[in-house]
C-alpha positions as CSV (number, residue, x, y, z in Angstrom):
1,X,1.2,1.0,11.7
2,X,4.0,0.1,14.1
3,X,6.9,2.5,13.9
4,X,9.9,1.2,11.9
5,X,13.4,1.4,13.4
6,X,14.7,2.5,10.0
7,X,14.5,6.1,8.7
8,X,14.9,7.4,5.1
9,X,15.1,10.9,3.8
10,X,13.0,11.8,0.9
11,X,16.0,12.2,-1.5
12,X,16.9,8.5,-0.8
13,X,13.4,7.3,-1.5
14,X,13.1,9.5,-4.6
15,X,16.3,8.1,-6.1
16,X,15.7,4.5,-5.1
17,X,12.2,4.4,-6.8
18,X,12.7,6.9,-9.6
19,X,10.2,9.5,-8.4
20,X,10.2,13.2,-8.8
21,X,10.7,15.0,-5.5
22,X,9.0,18.3,-4.8
23,X,10.1,19.6,-1.4
24,X,12.9,19.1,1.1
25,X,14.9,16.1,0.3
26,X,16.4,16.0,3.8
27,X,13.1,15.4,5.5
28,X,13.1,12.0,7.1
29,X,10.3,9.5,7.4
30,X,10.0,6.2,9.3
31,X,6.7,4.8,8.3
32,X,3.5,5.1,6.2
33,X,0.0,6.3,7.0
34,X,-3.3,7.3,5.5
35,X,-3.9,10.9,4.3
36,X,-6.2,11.5,7.2
37,X,-4.1,10.0,10.0
38,X,-0.4,10.3,8.9
39,X,2.0,12.4,10.9
40,X,5.0,14.4,9.7
41,X,7.2,11.3,10.0
42,X,5.1,9.2,7.7
43,X,4.5,8.9,3.9
44,X,1.0,8.7,2.5
45,X,-0.4,8.4,-1.0
46,X,-3.3,9.5,-3.1
47,X,-4.5,7.2,-5.9
48,X,-8.3,7.0,-5.3
49,X,-10.2,10.2,-6.0
50,X,-12.6,9.4,-3.1
51,X,-9.8,10.5,-0.7
52,X,-8.8,13.7,-2.6
53,X,-10.7,15.6,0.1
54,X,-8.1,14.6,2.7
55,X,-5.2,16.0,0.7
56,X,-5.6,19.7,1.7
57,X,-5.5,18.9,5.4
58,X,-3.0,16.0,5.5
59,X,-0.2,16.2,8.0
60,X,1.8,13.5,6.2
61,X,5.6,14.1,5.9
62,X,5.2,13.4,2.2
63,X,2.5,12.3,-0.2
64,X,2.9,10.1,-3.2
65,X,0.6,11.3,-6.0
66,X,0.4,11.9,-9.7
67,X,1.4,15.1,-11.4
68,X,-2.1,16.5,-11.7
69,X,-2.5,16.4,-8.0
70,X,0.9,17.7,-7.0
71,X,0.1,21.4,-7.0
72,X,-2.6,20.8,-4.4
73,X,-0.3,19.1,-2.0
74,X,0.3,21.2,1.1
75,X,3.7,19.8,1.8
76,X,6.5,17.6,0.4
77,X,5.4,15.2,-2.4
78,X,6.8,12.4,-4.6
79,X,5.3,12.4,-8.1
80,X,4.6,9.1,-9.7
81,X,2.8,7.8,-12.8
82,X,1.2,5.1,-10.7
83,X,1.0,6.4,-7.1
84,X,-0.4,3.1,-5.6
85,X,2.4,1.1,-7.2
86,X,5.0,3.5,-6.0
87,X,3.5,3.5,-2.5
88,X,3.6,-0.3,-2.4
89,X,7.3,-0.3,-3.2
90,X,8.0,2.4,-0.6
91,X,5.9,0.7,2.1
92,X,8.1,-2.4,1.8
93,X,10.9,-0.4,3.4
94,X,9.0,0.0,6.6
95,X,7.7,-3.6,7.3
96,X,8.4,-4.1,11.0
97,X,8.1,-7.9,10.9
98,X,11.5,-9.5,11.4
99,X,12.9,-12.0,8.9
100,X,12.8,-15.6,10.2
101,X,16.1,-16.8,11.6
102,X,17.6,-19.8,9.8
103,X,17.5,-23.1,11.7
104,X,15.1,-25.9,12.7
105,X,13.2,-25.5,16.0
106,X,13.7,-28.4,18.4
107,X,10.0,-29.3,18.3
108,X,9.8,-29.5,14.5
109,X,9.9,-32.9,12.8
110,X,12.0,-33.2,9.7
111,X,12.3,-36.5,7.9
112,X,15.8,-37.8,7.4
113,X,15.3,-38.0,3.7
114,X,14.2,-34.4,3.4
115,X,16.7,-32.0,1.7
116,X,17.0,-28.5,3.1
117,X,18.8,-25.7,1.2
118,X,20.8,-22.9,2.8
119,X,19.3,-20.6,5.4
120,X,16.1,-22.5,5.7
121,X,13.9,-21.7,8.7
122,X,11.5,-24.3,10.2
123,X,9.4,-23.1,13.2
124,X,7.9,-24.9,16.2
125,X,5.8,-28.0,15.6
126,X,6.2,-27.9,11.9
127,X,6.4,-31.3,10.0
128,X,8.5,-31.9,6.9
129,X,7.8,-35.3,5.4
130,X,9.9,-37.8,3.6
131,X,11.7,-36.8,0.4
132,X,10.6,-33.1,0.6
133,X,12.9,-30.6,-1.0
134,X,13.2,-27.0,0.4
135,X,15.2,-24.5,-1.6
136,X,17.5,-21.8,-0.2
137,X,15.9,-19.3,2.1
138,X,12.6,-21.0,2.6
139,X,10.5,-20.3,5.7
140,X,8.1,-22.9,7.2
141,X,5.8,-21.4,9.9
142,X,4.7,-22.9,13.1
143,X,2.4,-25.9,12.8
144,X,2.8,-26.2,9.1
145,X,2.7,-29.7,7.6
146,X,4.4,-30.8,4.4
147,X,3.4,-34.3,3.3
148,X,6.0,-36.5,1.6
149,X,7.4,-35.4,-1.8
150,X,6.7,-31.7,-1.6
151,X,9.1,-29.4,-3.4
152,X,9.6,-25.7,-2.5
153,X,11.7,-23.4,-4.7
154,X,14.1,-20.8,-3.3
155,X,12.6,-18.1,-1.1
156,X,9.2,-19.6,-0.4
157,X,7.4,-18.5,2.8
158,X,4.8,-20.7,4.4
159,X,3.1,-19.0,7.3
160,X,1.6,-20.8,10.3
161,X,-0.6,-23.9,10.0
162,X,-0.3,-24.3,6.2
163,X,-0.9,-27.8,4.8
164,X,0.7,-29.1,1.7
165,X,-0.6,-32.4,0.4
166,X,1.5,-35.2,-1.1
167,X,3.8,-34.1,-3.9
168,X,2.7,-30.4,-4.0
169,X,5.2,-28.3,-5.9
170,X,5.9,-24.6,-5.4
171,X,8.0,-22.4,-7.6
172,X,10.3,-19.7,-6.2
173,X,9.3,-16.9,-3.8
174,X,5.8,-18.3,-3.3
175,X,3.9,-16.9,-0.2
176,X,1.2,-19.0,1.5
177,X,-0.7,-17.4,4.3
178,X,-2.0,-19.1,7.5
179,X,-4.5,-21.9,7.3
180,X,-4.3,-22.4,3.5
181,X,-4.5,-26.0,2.3
182,X,-2.9,-26.9,-1.0
183,X,-3.3,-30.4,-2.3
184,X,-6.3,-31.8,-0.4
185,X,-8.4,-34.2,-2.4
186,X,-10.7,-32.7,-5.0
187,X,-14.4,-33.3,-4.8
188,X,-14.5,-36.5,-6.9
189,X,-17.4,-38.9,-6.3
190,X,-19.3,-41.3,-8.5
191,X,-22.9,-42.5,-7.7
192,X,-23.3,-46.3,-7.8
193,X,-27.0,-46.3,-7.7
194,X,-27.6,-46.2,-4.0
195,X,-24.4,-44.6,-2.6
196,X,-21.5,-42.4,-3.5
197,X,-18.0,-43.9,-4.2
198,X,-14.8,-41.9,-4.0
199,X,-12.9,-41.2,-7.2
200,X,-9.2,-41.3,-6.5
201,X,-7.5,-37.9,-6.9
202,X,-4.2,-38.9,-8.4
203,X,-2.9,-35.5,-9.6
204,X,-1.2,-32.9,-7.5
205,X,-0.9,-29.1,-7.3
206,X,1.8,-27.1,-9.2
207,X,2.3,-23.4,-8.3
208,X,4.5,-21.1,-10.4
209,X,7.0,-18.5,-9.3
210,X,6.0,-15.4,-7.3
211,X,2.4,-16.6,-6.5
212,X,0.6,-15.6,-3.3
213,X,-2.1,-17.7,-1.7
214,X,-4.4,-16.1,0.9
215,X,-5.3,-17.3,4.4
216,X,-7.7,-20.3,4.6
217,X,-7.8,-20.7,0.8
218,X,-8.0,-24.2,-0.5
219,X,-6.5,-25.4,-3.8
220,X,-7.5,-29.0,-4.5
221,X,-5.2,-31.6,-6.1
222,X,-6.1,-32.8,-9.6
223,X,-8.1,-35.9,-10.3
224,X,-5.6,-37.1,-13.0
225,X,-3.6,-34.1,-14.2
226,X,-2.4,-31.4,-11.8
227,X,-4.2,-28.3,-10.7
228,X,-2.0,-25.5,-12.0
229,X,-1.3,-21.8,-11.1
230,X,1.1,-20.2,-13.5
231,X,3.6,-17.5,-12.3
232,X,2.5,-14.4,-10.4
233,X,-1.0,-15.5,-9.6
234,X,-2.5,-13.7,-6.5
235,X,-5.3,-15.3,-4.6
236,X,-7.0,-13.6,-1.7
237,X,-8.4,-15.2,1.5
238,X,-11.1,-17.8,1.7
239,X,-11.2,-18.9,-1.9
240,X,-11.8,-22.3,-3.3
241,X,-10.0,-23.6,-6.3
242,X,-11.3,-27.0,-7.4
243,X,-9.5,-30.0,-9.0
244,X,-7.8,-29.6,-12.4
245,X,-8.4,-25.8,-12.5
246,X,-5.7,-24.0,-14.6
247,X,-5.1,-20.3,-13.7
248,X,-3.0,-18.2,-16.1
249,X,-0.1,-16.0,-15.2
250,X,-0.6,-12.6,-13.5
251,X,-4.3,-13.3,-12.7
252,X,-5.7,-11.8,-9.4
253,X,-8.6,-13.3,-7.5
254,X,-10.3,-11.5,-4.6
255,X,-11.8,-13.1,-1.5
256,X,-14.6,-15.6,-1.3
257,X,-14.3,-16.7,-5.0
258,X,-15.2,-20.2,-5.9
259,X,-13.8,-21.9,-9.1
260,X,-15.3,-25.2,-10.1
261,X,-13.4,-28.1,-11.4
262,X,-11.6,-28.2,-14.8
263,X,-12.1,-24.5,-15.4
264,X,-9.3,-22.8,-17.3
265,X,-8.7,-19.1,-16.6
266,X,-6.5,-17.0,-18.9
267,X,-3.6,-14.7,-18.2
268,X,-4.0,-11.2,-16.6
269,X,-7.6,-11.8,-15.5
270,X,-9.3,-10.1,-12.5
271,X,-12.0,-11.8,-10.4
272,X,-13.6,-9.5,-7.9
273,X,-14.9,-10.7,-4.5
274,X,-17.5,-13.6,-4.3
275,X,-17.3,-14.5,-8.0
276,X,-18.5,-18.1,-8.6
277,X,-17.4,-19.9,-11.7
278,X,-19.0,-23.1,-13.1
279,X,-17.0,-26.1,-14.1
280,X,-15.5,-27.1,-17.4
281,X,-15.5,-23.6,-18.9
282,X,-12.8,-21.3,-20.3
283,X,-12.1,-17.6,-19.6
284,X,-10.1,-15.6,-22.1
285,X,-7.1,-13.5,-21.2
286,X,-7.5,-10.1,-19.6
287,X,-11.1,-10.8,-18.6
288,X,-12.5,-8.8,-15.6
289,X,-15.5,-10.3,-13.7
290,X,-17.4,-8.0,-11.4
291,X,-18.1,-8.8,-7.7
292,X,-20.8,-11.3,-6.9
293,X,-21.1,-12.6,-10.4
294,X,-22.0,-16.2,-11.2
295,X,-20.4,-17.3,-14.5
296,X,-21.8,-20.4,-16.1
297,X,-20.5,-20.1,-19.7
298,X,-17.2,-19.7,-21.4
299,X,-15.8,-16.3,-22.3
300,X,-14.0,-16.4,-25.7
301,X,-13.2,-12.8,-26.4
302,X,-10.3,-11.4,-24.4
303,X,-10.2,-8.0,-22.7
304,X,-13.9,-7.8,-21.7
305,X,-15.6,-6.9,-18.4
306,X,-18.4,-9.2,-17.3
307,X,-21.1,-8.9,-14.7
308,X,-23.7,-11.7,-14.0
309,X,-25.9,-10.5,-11.2
310,X,-28.8,-8.0,-10.5
311,X,-28.1,-4.7,-8.7
312,X,-29.4,-4.4,-5.2
313,X,-33.0,-3.0,-4.9
314,X,-35.4,-2.2,-2.1
315,X,-37.0,-5.4,-0.9
316,X,-40.5,-4.8,-2.2
317,X,-39.1,-3.7,-5.6
318,X,-37.0,-6.9,-5.6
319,X,-40.2,-9.0,-4.9
320,X,-41.9,-7.4,-7.9
321,X,-38.9,-8.0,-10.1
322,X,-38.7,-11.6,-9.1
323,X,-42.4,-12.1,-9.9
324,X,-41.9,-10.6,-13.3
325,X,-38.8,-12.6,-14.0
326,X,-40.9,-15.7,-13.4
327,X,-43.2,-14.6,-16.2
328,X,-40.5,-13.8,-18.7
329,X,-41.2,-16.8,-20.8
330,X,-44.9,-16.1,-20.9
331,X,-44.3,-12.5,-21.8
332,X,-41.7,-13.4,-24.5
333,X,-44.3,-15.7,-26.1
334,X,-46.9,-12.9,-26.1
335,X,-44.5,-10.5,-27.7
336,X,-43.7,-13.1,-30.3
337,X,-47.3,-13.5,-31.2
338,X,-47.9,-9.8,-31.4
339,X,-44.9,-9.4,-33.7
340,X,-46.3,-12.1,-36.0
341,X,-49.7,-10.3,-36.1
342,X,-48.1,-7.0,-36.9
343,X,-46.1,-8.5,-39.8
344,X,-49.3,-10.1,-41.1
345,X,-51.1,-6.7,-40.9
346,X,-48.3,-5.0,-42.7
347,X,-48.3,-7.6,-45.4
348,X,-52.1,-7.3,-45.9
349,X,-51.8,-3.5,-46.2
350,X,-49.2,-3.9,-48.9
């Protein structure tokens, strides 16, 4: 990572984040690094057992880890119940990216009817449409477009080339990464017998506080009601959220997921990468769906982990498996007939 201009000693970090310090509290650090590559001026962390092998030889100035690993650390360490969470908080101290300066770039276009809060930053070539409302401390990146009637709560950050469709509403502290499109028309078409006709998409998109939307992700506007993300939803890059989807609070969705229209996802759910979800189904709270799964039915019992795909196999084995899958119905019928014959034989013997 780029070196930060700010330094902290380990005692300051320990006190700020409520961590147990083992080592020299005066030792100073100015960044973060991996266990394998960190130097004495950087903090690293250990949360995944796969990287435990790097702990003994690390040159990191300090390591964030749990109590069970602390005795194996060769240098200073910070003991945490959740090392990854503690690392995330510490790493925020060393972000080298400067905060956007308040003000409107001369090349930006801001409608006269738009209302801007205090300390708003609007970058080059951005467009803010009629009747938009931007709360205090909002940042609008270069080339970003807000169509009329958009509302941004305090502290929102839209990176470069984001598009918000008509009337999209964001809560407070929402982050939208480059290229994301919120509020484009949902995929609504009706077949008239010989051609498709467009179904007007009259809803909008409503995003709760503290959500984060990844780069090039698309969230479609609702057909009638809004597409809704409750608070603290985190969506990775290159995801598709179709019209009238509802995503419950604190749900996290990894890259390349596709969620079909009118699906309702509960709170605290986890969708791994490349999950595909069919339309008009419901997913219970605290459901986890494994990577690559294709879910076509509702999940009604909360707290379960689901997987809906076959594990990888050598190609020739996969060919045989596919051939046998095609005969499952035939085999099931044969097994059924055999079961009936066995029952009859048993009855005759009795």
